[in-house]
N, C-alpha and C positions, 0 to 999 in steps of 0.2 A: 770276695770280702767287701763288706761295707766299712767305711772309714769316716768318721764324723769329726772334722776339725772344729774346735770351740777356741773363738778368740775374742777379744774385746772389741776389735773391729778390723776393718780392711783399709783403714788409711795407708797412703804411701809410706814406706818404710822398709828396713831390714829385716825384720820379723815376718811382716807382711807379705813381701817379695818372696821369702824362703817358703812361706805356706802355698803359695801361688804354684811356685814351681815345684814343690813336693808333690801337690795334687796333680800337676800335669803329668809328673812321672808315674804316679800311682795309676791314673787311668791308662796310661800307656800300657802298664803291666796288666791291664784288664780289672781293676779293681772299681767300685762304685764310691764316689766321694761326695760329700756336702759339707756346706760350712754353716755354724751358728755363730752370730756376732751378739756378743753380751750387750753392746751398746748399739751404735748405727752399722750401716752397712760399710761405708767408706768407699774411696775412690777405685780401688782395685776390685771391687765387686763387680764392676762392669765387665772387667776382663773374664771373670769367672763365668758370668751370667751368659755372656756371649759365646762361650764355649760350651755351654750345656749344663753347667755345674748349678747346683740350687744352692742359692744363699738366703738365709734368714736372719732377721734381727730380733733381739728381745725388747730393745728400748730402754735399758736399765737407766733410773735416774739416781740422782745423788743418794748415798747411804744404803742401807739393806733394803733393797726393793724385791719385795714378796711377789709383785705382778710379774717383773722379769724372771724370777726363780720358777714361776707356774709356766710361763712361756716356754721357757728353756726346757723344762721337764716333758711339756707336752711334744716339743720338736725332738727330743732325745727318744722318747717312747715311739715316735714313728720309725726308728730304725732298730728293732730288736736284734740282740747279738751282734751290734757293730763293735768295731773299736772306736773308742772315744779318745781322740788326740787333742790334748788342750795345750794351749800356749800362754805362758807366763802364769803367775800367781792368782791373779784375781779370777781370770777366766777359769783357772783349774778349780778353786774352791767352790765357784758357782756350779761348776759342772758336775762336781762330786755331789754337793747337795742336791742338785736337780735329778741326778741318776740314781740316788739311793732306792734299792729295791726294784730297779729296772734291771732287765736282764742284757747286760754289757758284757761283750766278750772279754776286754780288756781295758783298763784305763792307763793312759800314759800322757805324761807331762813333760814339755819341753821348756825349760827357762831360758830365754835367748840372751839374758845380760848377766851382769855379775851379782845381781841381787843387792845393789847398793841401797844405801837409805838407812833410815831407822828400823832396827830389827825388832825391838820389843813391841808390844801392842796388840790390839785385838786382831788386827789381818795378819800379822805374822803368825799369831797363834792359830787361827783358822786355816792358815796353810800348812803348818805343821800337823795340825788335826787331819787334815785331807788327806796325809800320806797313810793312814790306816786303810783308805780305800784306794789306793794308787799302786799299780802293778810296777811301773818303773818311772823314774825322774831322770830326764835327760839334760845335760847341761851341754853348751855347744863349744865348750873348750875345757882342757883339763883344769885350767886355773879356777874357773866357776865351780867345777865338781869339787874340787877341794874345799872351797870356801862353803857350799851349800853342806858338805859334810860336816864342817865345823859348826855350822848353824843348826845343827838337829834335823836335818831334812833326811829322813830314813823311810822311804817306800816300802811295800812288802818284799820286792824282790829284787831290787837293786837301784843303785844310783850310777849312772853311767854317764859317759861324754860321746857325743856324736858330732863332729865338725860340720857347720854348714856348707853347703854346696850351692853352685850357680849353674844356670844354662851357659857353658862355656861357648857354644855355638853362636851366641848373640855378640860376642866381642870380637874386635879385629885389632891386631897390634898397631899402636901407635906409629905414625912414619910422617916425614917431613911434608908430604903432599896433604895429608889430613891436617896437620898443624897449620900450614898456609891457608887452607880453605877455612878453618875455625876463625884464625886471625882476621881473614877478610869478612867473614860473616858478623863477626862483633865489632867490625869497623875499627879494629885496633891498628896502630901504626905498623907498617911492615917491619918484620922483624922482632916483633914482640914475642916473649917466651911465657908461655901460659903455665902458671903453677894452679893446679886444680883441686878442690874439694868437693866431695857429694856428703850430703846428710841433713837431717833436719835442724832447722834454726832454732835450737833450743839449749838451755844451760849446759846440758852434761857434753855436747859437742865442742863447747868453748870456742866459738869463732871469735870471740873478742880477743882472746889471748892470740889467734892467729893473725889477726889483723895488724896487733900490735907488732907481731915479729916480721909481719911481712913490710911494715913501715921501715923496719932496719935492712931488710932485703934491698929494699927499692934505692937505699942509699949506695949500695955495693954493686947492685945490677939494675941499673934504671930501665932496663928494656923487659924487665920481670912484669907481669900482669897475674893478678889473683883472680880466679873464675870460681865462684861460690854457686854450686848447684843445689837447689833445694828451698824449701819455705818453712815457715813457722811462726810462732809468736815473737820472736826477738829479731825479725827482719828490719822493721822500722828502726830499733836502736843501733843495729848493726850498720845500716846504711848512714845513720846520723854519725856514728862513729868514723867510718870511711871518709866522710865529708871533713869532720873535724881535724882528722889526721892529715889532710891534704892529699888523700889518696882516691879522690872522686874519680879520677880519669885513669887509675890504675887497678880498680876494683870493679867486676861486673857480677851483679847479682842476677842470675837466671830464673830464679824461682824454680817450682816444681815442672819437672820435664820428664816426657816419654822416651826421649832419645838419648839417655845417659850413655850407653855405648859408643854413640857416635861422638859425643863430646869428649870422652875419654880418649879416643883415638887422636883427638886435636890437642891433647894436652902434652907437656914435655916432663911434667913432675907432679907427683900426687901428694897432698899433705892432709894429715888427720892430727886434730889437736885436742881430742877428746879427753875429758878428765876420767872418764870410765868407759870401757867397752867390753862387751862379750867377745864373740867371734865375728868381727866385723865383715859384713857383706860389702861394704864399701871397698874395703882392703882387697878383698878376693876378686872384686871387679877390675881393681887397679891391677893387680897382678896378671889378671887374664888379657889386659890390654898392653902388657909389657911396659908399664911405666915404674920407674924407680919411685920409693915411697920414703917419706919422711914422717913417722908416726910416734905418738906418746907411748910410753912403756907402761901401758896400764891394761889390765885383764888379760885378754887373749891375743893381744896385739903380736905378741913375741912369738906365738905359734904361728904365725902368718909372715910376719916380718923378721928375717933374720939377719941380725945387725951385721953391716958389712958385706952382705951377700946379695940380698934384693932390695936393701934400702939401710935407712937409719933409724934407731930408735934414741929417743930423747926423753929426759925425765918430764912428767906432766907438770904444767904451770910454768915451765922453764922457757921463758921469751927468747933470752938470748941462745938457748941450746937450739931451739927450732930454727931461729935465723941464722944460725951458723951452719947448721945442716943443710938448708935451703941452699944458701950461698954456695956451698962447698960442691954441691951437685950441679948448681947451674954452671959453676966454673970448670967442672971436669966432665966434658962430654964424653970420654971413653968410660970412666967409672960409672955414669949415669946410664949408659947404654948397657954395660955388663950388669947391671943390677937388673933393670928391666928384663933383659933376656933371662936372668936367673929367675925372676918372678913369673914370666911367662910359662917358662918350663915346670915349675914348681905347681902353677896352677892347673896345667894340663894333667899332672899325675895325680893331684890331690884335691881338686877344689870342684870336682863335677857333682851336680846335684843328683846324678845317676847313683853315685856311689852312698851319698847320704841316704837316699830313698831305699836302697837295697839294705842298709844298716837298720834303718827304721822297720822295714818289713821283717827282718830277722826277729826284731823285739816283739812285733805283733804276733808272731807265730812261737815265740819261745816258751818252752815248757815251763809252768809255774813252779818254783821251788819252794819249800815249806818255809814258813815264817823264819824258824830258828836258823835257818840257813842263808836267809835273804840278806842280812847284814854283811855276809862276806863277799857279796856280789857287788865289786866296784871296779871300775877301769874303762878303759876306752873300747869302742866297738865300731 
């Protein structure tokens, strides 16, 4: 089977990492895969190209770009009778327009977030109209699936949820020796206790709120250090905020890194302060590393973080609640350890990318049901 993945780009992020891992699994199963990027290639394209996967870019410009649409159509035409698997809304309606009249085996769209933002308007209308030519739409968590159903997302054969998965073998459990090594590498004072977070430095991740909460943590746990892994448009503003808050010596901005599993193994606690999430890859990776978690109760986070079992959930935007939860886990080594162990066990059972790939493969081969019956096909696969 040939599978064409259609994305906006392959810059480093949770969506893009999921696509790369999904392709690896599909190739291991004997399928032929390629990627079409609507905009540019992005950083992760090098990883795919090095492994022999073809990656093309359409070079989309601002607004409706007919040149990019023609380019996308020419690329899809080169893979007759392929599965076209699109990722997120804009990539999907461009792929649908580009493939009209072409011999496509099936059209599947995955929405990797909660679909936050303004719903009315031309782009939302285009996406809903594209459902007429879409076999399945897949949300990455049940919370997102319910939201899309409420928003009128009705593909021909079913609106389902397929939780993300990761390559578990890349991750090792955090332990004291790895923590000491990371403290030394970052030239932190001996005995520093690292609270870490991983994610793009963009508004939805709300690192600014995490910095404000961490200022409260430092008052109670002065040996705590915040390590922020990731890059993005807000980096300069966040670095300035840390300096203004007197946290320059207690916060490390590591930028975009290729060694996230190794960094996670050196952390003591993982924090996620997002105002919106789908099914967070960062949280899956934290679980696979055996880290206790403090996360905001948004989107699909509660489908990963079970409050009181492998971490603590706090209200979005609540600085005091985040700080209190972080302090409590830093002060209770036994509870933090038990939560880390629970998260690790859950990840081994539920978070494998192979499980995710098998579920998608089932959709690629699923018999198509009549349109009048399609609206009844909902749920998790």
